[in-house]
N, C-alpha and C positions, 0 to 999 in steps of 0.2 A: 617484395611488397612490405611497406612500413605499416605497423599497426600501433595504436595508442593503448592506454590501459583498459578502455572499454571496447577494444577491438574494432577500430575504425579502418576501413579499407576503401579503395576507389572502386567504382562500378556503376552500372545502370540497373534500373528495375522496371519490370513490366507491371501493368495493372494486375495481371493474374497473380504475380508474386505477392503483391500487397494483399489482394483478396484472400489468398491462401493463408498468409500470415495472420490477417485479421480474424478469419474464421477459426483458426487454430488457437489463438491466444486471447480473444475477446472475453470469453467467459471467465478465465482465470484472472485477467486484469480487473474485471468488474468485481469479482469476489474479493480480491486483495484490497482494492480501493474501498469497497464497502466495509470490510473488516477494519481497515485503518481509520475510516472516517466515522462509521456508525450509522450512515444513512445510505440506503440503496440508491436514492436519486442523485445525491452528490457523488457517491461512488461511481455511478454510471458516467457522470460528466467527467470526472477525473480520469477514468479509464479511457473514455473517448479522446480526451485531450492528449493523454499519454500515447495512445495508439496513433493518433495523427502526427505527433512529434516524431515517433519512431518511424512511421511510414515515410516521412520526408527524408529520413536518413537511412532507410532500409538498405539501399544498394551499397552503402559505405560501411555497414556494420558486419563484423565477423560473428558476433554473438547477439543477434537482435533480441532473443528472448531475455537474456541477461540485462540488456540495455532497457528493455520494457519494464522489467522488475524494478530496476533502479529509478526509472522515470516515474513509475506509479508511486513509489515510496517518497521520492522528492516532491512530487506534486501534492501528495497527501500532507507532507510536512508543511509545505507552503500554505495549504488550505488551513491547517491548524493554526499557524501563526496569524493568518488573516482573521480567522474566526475568534481567536482569543482577543485580538485587538477590538473586534466588533463587540464582543461581550463586555469589554471594559468600557466602551463608549455608551452603551445603552443597556438597560435592564430588559431582558426578554422573558417572555413566558415560554414555558417548555412546550414544544410542538408535540403533536400526537405521535405515538409510536408507529413504526411501519406495520402495515397490516399483513405483509407477506411473510413475516416471521412469527414463530411460535412465541408464547409468553416466556419460556426459559431462554430463548435466543434474545428476546428483547431485554430480559434481565441481565444477560451476559454483556450485551452491547452497552447497557447503562453502566455496568460495573467497569467495563473496559474504558469508558469515557472518563472515569475518575482517575485513571492512571496518567502519569506524565507520558508525553508522546513516544519517547524511545522505548519505554517499557511496554506501552500499548502495541507499538509496532513489532517489537520482538515477540511478544506473546501471540499476537494475531498471525504473524507470518509463520511462526512455528506450528501452532496448533490448529489454525484455520486453513492456512495455505500449504502446510507440510514442507516448509523450506528448511534447509540445513543451516547450521551455525554459520558456515562460510557464506552462503547466499545472503543471509540476514546481515552479516557483518559487511559484506560488499555493498548492500543496499543502504545501510545506515552509516557507512563510512567509519567503522570501528573494527576492533579486533574480535575474532571469534570468542576469546575469553570474556570480553566485555559483553557479548551477546548472552553468554551463560549467566553473568551477573545480572543483567537486565531481566532475563527470564526468571531467575530466582526471586528477585525483588518484586517483579510484576505479579508472579503467582502468589507470593506471600500477601501482597496488598489485595489481590482479587479475593483470596480466601477470607480476609478480614472484612472486605466490602460485602461479599455475598452472605457470610454467616452473621453479619450484623455486628 
């Protein structure tokens, strides 16, 4: 059997397999997407889109959990690119903070939003999602050493942002 870099294989899937995969990975996907985006509502949408995309390919994947991680990160990056373009086109007022998070969490999400995307992704995936350097590197398409640089720079910038 031939597999690609993300572990693609031939096969078929039952509805039960997808249901089991969905129940097992949905909460993590939402948590990762929310951490990367900063909005629970948009994070939920991105996670649902990613799960749908992975579900279509589930029978052909050797590592569906890894593919889901990469898909969530890629869709979050795409959302950020779209959002930045939108912000440049129009001046927006800042929307209210999510009510489901505590004030310290809202403060951290605000500070994370000030970071460049790759730094934000590295910090949130390490400290919010407990990913390894290798998992983060795979999702961001960079070397593990680059992840450590992104983490160092991101944490330094967060410290400055939070301490004022």
